[in-house]
C-alpha positions, 0 to 999 in steps of 0.5 A: 085300861091303863093310863099309858094305853089311854095316852098312847095315840090310836092313829099315827099320821103321815103326810099324803106326799110321803105315800109313794116313799113309804111304798117305794120298793127301792127304799123298803123290801117289797116282799119276803121275810124282811118286808117291814110293816107300816109301823116299822117303816114309820119307826125307821123314818121317825128315828132317822128324822130324829137322828138327823135333827129334821122334824118337818110339819105335815101339810096334808095328812093321810090318816090310813097309815099306822095304828097305835095298837100295832106298835110293839113295846120297844117301838112305843118306848122309842116314840116316847123317848123321841118325844121326851128328848125333843121336848127336854121334859118327861111330862110330854109322855102324858099327852098322847096327841103331842107325842104323836105330833112329835113322832109324825113330824120326825117321821115326815122329816125322816122319810123325806130324807130317805127318799132324797137320799135314794136319788143320790146313791147308787141303786142298792146301796141306800141301807149300806150307806145309812148303816155306816152313817148311823154307826159312825160316831157323832161329831165331838165324840172321842174314839174311846166313847165311840167304842164303849157304846 
C-alpha cells in the first residue's frame, strides 16, 4: 500500500443534521442516470462550501455517508487541493485526518448553503442559479482574466 493510500481517509463524515439535505430530491436528482452517488454529493457540497468560503464545524457526526475508497482520482485531487488551499501549505496532504476534517467542514458549510438556497429560489431553478453564480467572474477579476480561464 502506498503512502498516499494510507494517508487518504477511509471514511468521510457528515453532520447528522445534513442527512435530509443530502437525501432531498429537490437538491439532487433522485433517480435516473444523473442520480449522484454519496461521494459525488459530498464533493459538490465541499466544493460549494469552499467556493463560498464557508467551513462549518460538524456538531454531531453521521459516519455512514461516504467511504474514501469510493472517491475517484479527480475527487481525491480536489479534496487534497481544498485542504492545501485552506491551510496555505502542501504539508497538510500528509495528514489524512486533517484532510478529511477540512473537507468535512467545507461539505457541511456547502450543504447548509445549498439547503438554505433551495428555500430561496423558485422550484426547479437551483442548479441554473448555481451555475450562473459559479461561472461568474470573482470580484476584482478583469474581463480579460475571466475569458481566459
